[in-house]
Each structure stands twice: as C-alpha cells, then as structure tokens.
C-alpha positions as protocol buffer text, in pm:
chain_id: "A"
residue {
  index: 1
  type: MET
  ca { x: 2 y: -14 z: 5 }
}
residue {
  index: 2
  type: LYS
  ca { x: 92 y: 356 z: -46 }
}
residue {
  index: 3
  type: ILE
  ca { x: 73 y: 699 z: 28 }
}
residue {
  index: 4
  type: GLY
  ca { x: -148 y: 920 z: -211 }
}
residue {
  index: 5
  type: VAL
  ca { x: -224 y: 1295 z: -185 }
}
residue {
  index: 6
  type: LEU
  ca { x: -511 y: 1451 z: -372 }
}
residue {
  index: 7
  type: THR
  ca { x: -431 y: 1795 z: -422 }
}
residue {
  index: 8
  type: ASP
  ca { x: -428 y: 2154 z: -688 }
}
residue {
  index: 9
  type: ALA
  ca { x: -228 y: 2086 z: -998 }
}
residue {
  index: 10
  type: GLU
  ca { x: 6 y: 2389 z: -845 }
}
residue {
  index: 11
  type: THR
  ca { x: 117 y: 2132 z: -553 }
}
residue {
  index: 12
  type: ALA
  ca { x: 112 y: 1805 z: -689 }
}
residue {
  index: 13
  type: SER
  ca { x: 468 y: 1883 z: -795 }
}
residue {
  index: 14
  type: GLY
  ca { x: 632 y: 1922 z: -482 }
}
residue {
  index: 15
  type: TYR
  ca { x: 486 y: 1624 z: -311 }
}
residue {
  index: 16
  type: ARG
  ca { x: 574 y: 1421 z: -668 }
}
residue {
  index: 17
  type: LEU
  ca { x: 898 y: 1519 z: -593 }
}
residue {
  index: 18
  type: ALA
  ca { x: 852 y: 1399 z: -222 }
}
residue {
  index: 19
  type: GLY
  ca { x: 820 y: 1072 z: -355 }
}
residue {
  index: 20
  type: LEU
  ca { x: 454 y: 1041 z: -297 }
}
residue {
  index: 21
  type: GLU
  ca { x: 190 y: 985 z: -609 }
}
residue {
  index: 22
  type: ALA
  ca { x: -44 y: 1302 z: -600 }
}
residue {
  index: 23
  type: ILE
  ca { x: -379 y: 1305 z: -741 }
}
residue {
  index: 24
  type: THR
  ca { x: -466 y: 1611 z: -914 }
}
residue {
  index: 25
  type: SER
  ca { x: -814 y: 1774 z: -912 }
}
residue {
  index: 26
  type: ALA
  ca { x: -1048 y: 2078 z: -913 }
}
residue {
  index: 27
  type: PRO
  ca { x: -1283 y: 2139 z: -583 }
}
residue {
  index: 28
  type: THR
  ca { x: -1614 y: 2026 z: -797 }
}
residue {
  index: 29
  type: GLU
  ca { x: -1448 y: 1723 z: -892 }
}
residue {
  index: 30
  type: ALA
  ca { x: -1232 y: 1624 z: -563 }
}
residue {
  index: 31
  type: ALA
  ca { x: -1500 y: 1395 z: -368 }
}
residue {
  index: 32
  type: TYR
  ca { x: -1520 y: 1192 z: -696 }
}
residue {
  index: 33
  type: HIS
  ca { x: -1133 y: 1145 z: -690 }
}
residue {
  index: 34
  type: LEU
  ca { x: -1141 y: 1075 z: -323 }
}
residue {
  index: 35
  type: ALA
  ca { x: -1382 y: 843 z: -360 }
}
residue {
  index: 36
  type: GLU
  ca { x: -1182 y: 670 z: -696 }
}
residue {
  index: 37
  type: MET
  ca { x: -853 y: 678 z: -469 }
}
residue {
  index: 38
  type: ILE
  ca { x: -1061 y: 471 z: -176 }
}
residue {
  index: 39
  type: GLN
  ca { x: -1254 y: 267 z: -362 }
}
residue {
  index: 40
  type: SER
  ca { x: -894 y: 201 z: -540 }
}
residue {
  index: 41
  type: ASN
  ca { x: -718 y: -39 z: -221 }
}
residue {
  index: 42
  type: GLN
  ca { x: -430 y: 106 z: -282 }
}
residue {
  index: 43
  type: TYR
  ca { x: -375 y: 364 z: -44 }
}
residue {
  index: 44
  type: ALA
  ca { x: -324 y: 344 z: 323 }
}
residue {
  index: 45
  type: LEU
  ca { x: -345 y: 720 z: 345 }
}
residue {
  index: 46
  type: ILE
  ca { x: -498 y: 1025 z: 131 }
}
residue {
  index: 47
  type: ALA
  ca { x: -388 y: 1346 z: 208 }
}
residue {
  index: 48
  type: VAL
  ca { x: -644 y: 1586 z: 138 }
}
residue {
  index: 49
  type: ASP
  ca { x: -575 y: 1951 z: 44 }
}
residue {
  index: 50
  type: GLU
  ca { x: -805 y: 2151 z: 222 }
}
residue {
  index: 51
  type: SER
  ca { x: -844 y: 2408 z: -37 }
}
residue {
  index: 52
  type: LEU
  ca { x: -1005 y: 2112 z: -211 }
}
residue {
  index: 53
  type: LEU
  ca { x: -1218 y: 1959 z: 73 }
}
residue {
  index: 54
  type: SER
  ca { x: -1243 y: 2114 z: 416 }
}
residue {
  index: 55
  type: ASP
  ca { x: -1376 y: 1776 z: 594 }
}
residue {
  index: 56
  type: PRO
  ca { x: -1270 y: 1456 z: 366 }
}
residue {
  index: 57
  type: ASN
  ca { x: -1397 y: 1236 z: 628 }
}
residue {
  index: 58
  type: LYS
  ca { x: -1745 y: 1355 z: 584 }
}
residue {
  index: 59
  type: ALA
  ca { x: -1697 y: 1305 z: 195 }
}
residue {
  index: 60
  type: ALA
  ca { x: -1594 y: 1014 z: 212 }
}
residue {
  index: 61
  type: GLU
  ca { x: -1859 y: 867 z: 456 }
}
residue {
  index: 62
  type: ARG
  ca { x: -2032 y: 663 z: 278 }
}
residue {
  index: 63
  type: VAL
  ca { x: -1724 y: 502 z: 43 }
}
residue {
  index: 64
  type: MET
  ca { x: -1538 y: 432 z: 379 }
}
residue {
  index: 65
  type: ARG
  ca { x: -1804 y: 210 z: 541 }
}
residue {
  index: 66
  type: GLY
  ca { x: -1701 y: -94 z: 616 }
}
residue {
  index: 67
  type: ARG
  ca { x: -1385 y: -10 z: 572 }
}
residue {
  index: 68
  type: SER
  ca { x: -1059 y: 42 z: 797 }
}
residue {
  index: 69
  type: ALA
  ca { x: -834 y: 171 z: 564 }
}
residue {
  index: 70
  type: PRO
  ca { x: -727 y: 396 z: 415 }
}
residue {
  index: 71
  type: VAL
  ca { x: -661 y: 709 z: 691 }
}
residue {
  index: 72
  type: LEU
  ca { x: -758 y: 1028 z: 567 }
}
residue {
  index: 73
  type: LEU
  ca { x: -556 y: 1340 z: 671 }
}
residue {
  index: 74
  type: THR
  ca { x: -625 y: 1689 z: 570 }
}
residue {
  index: 75
  type: LEU
  ca { x: -317 y: 1889 z: 465 }
}
residue {
  index: 76
  type: PRO
  ca { x: -351 y: 2297 z: 537 }
}
residue {
  index: 77
  type: ASN
  ca { x: -296 y: 2472 z: 168 }
}
residue {
  index: 78
  type: LEU
  ca { x: -23 y: 2701 z: 234 }
}
residue {
  index: 79
  type: LEU
  ca { x: -91 y: 2879 z: -60 }
}
residue {
  index: 80
  type: ALA
  ca { x: -418 y: 2993 z: 7 }
}
residue {
  index: 81
  type: ALA
  ca { x: -310 y: 3094 z: 408 }
}
residue {
  index: 82
  type: PHE
  ca { x: -23 y: 3312 z: 253 }
}
residue {
  index: 83
  type: SER
  ca { x: -240 y: 3517 z: -67 }
}
residue {
  index: 84
  type: GLY
  ca { x: -374 y: 3741 z: 223 }
}
residue {
  index: 85
  type: GLY
  ca { x: -31 y: 3882 z: 278 }
}
residue {
  index: 86
  type: GLY
  ca { x: 69 y: 3631 z: 629 }
}
residue {
  index: 87
  type: ASP
  ca { x: 370 y: 3612 z: 714 }
}
residue {
  index: 88
  type: ALA
  ca { x: 539 y: 3230 z: 609 }
}
residue {
  index: 89
  type: LYS
  ca { x: 831 y: 3272 z: 833 }
}
residue {
  index: 90
  type: VAL
  ca { x: 600 y: 3334 z: 1151 }
}
residue {
  index: 91
  type: TYR
  ca { x: 374 y: 3082 z: 982 }
}
residue {
  index: 92
  type: MET
  ca { x: 631 y: 2820 z: 993 }
}
residue {
  index: 93
  type: ARG
  ca { x: 765 y: 2894 z: 1314 }
}
residue {
  index: 94
  type: GLN
  ca { x: 470 y: 2829 z: 1483 }
}
residue {
  index: 95
  type: LEU
  ca { x: 384 y: 2519 z: 1355 }
}
residue {
  index: 96
  type: VAL
  ca { x: 720 y: 2423 z: 1426 }
}
residue {
  index: 97
  type: ARG
  ca { x: 650 y: 2503 z: 1816 }
}
residue {
  index: 98
  type: GLU
  ca { x: 365 y: 2323 z: 1823 }
}
residue {
  index: 99
  type: THR
  ca { x: 475 y: 2013 z: 1661 }
}
residue {
  index: 100
  type: ILE
  ca { x: 856 y: 1943 z: 1859 }
}
residue {
  index: 101
  type: GLY
  ca { x: 788 y: 2190 z: 2144 }
}
residue {
  index: 102
  type: PHE
  ca { x: 1011 y: 2505 z: 2075 }
}
residue {
  index: 103
  type: ASP
  ca { x: 1223 y: 2691 z: 1801 }
}
residue {
  index: 104
  type: ILE
  ca { x: 1495 y: 2595 z: 1558 }
}
residue {
  index: 105
  type: LYS
  ca { x: 1709 y: 2872 z: 1401 }
}
residue {
  index: 106
  type: LEU
  ca { x: 1920 y: 2838 z: 1118 }
}
C-alpha cells in the first residue's frame, strides 16, 4: 500500500518530488476523485488538500463505510494561507513550535 495526496495542480509537483503519488483535482471534482482513490484499495493513507475538501472524512463517509483503511488526513493549503499577505516565516515558526515543542533557528 502507498501514500496518495489529493491536491491542486500547482502543489502536486512538490509532493511528487517527495516521492508521493499526487492526484490533481478541481474542488468541484475532489469528492469523486477521493472516492476513486479509496475504492482502488491502493492507499494506506490519503492526504487531502483542505482547499479541495475541508472535511474529507465527511465527504467520504459513504465510501468508507465498513473500511478501516485508508486513513484520511487533511493538509493545510499554504498558498491560500499566505495569499492574503500572511508571513510565512511566522507561520512556519509557530507550526514547528507546536509540533516539536521549541523553536529552531538556522
């Protein structure tokens, strides 16, 4: 089984460079593509860009009925978070602090 990412075309390249299988979708077709990925039984984990589906578990409720895999994970869309002028360094510092418990400076 593998890890798949359901995302937009702009960010798919980054996931592919990291060795993950990235499926691109428009927001209007994301629920359909998610259902296809689940039904293929190829994925242990499917990460879904929140700009496509804010709640992938709710969108896949019917398809996931009776299944224990794959695990669905919502990924924050960083492009959307900073399009309004947010500071990426502040965001990443806060994310690292919340995740590991302290700041890292390079």
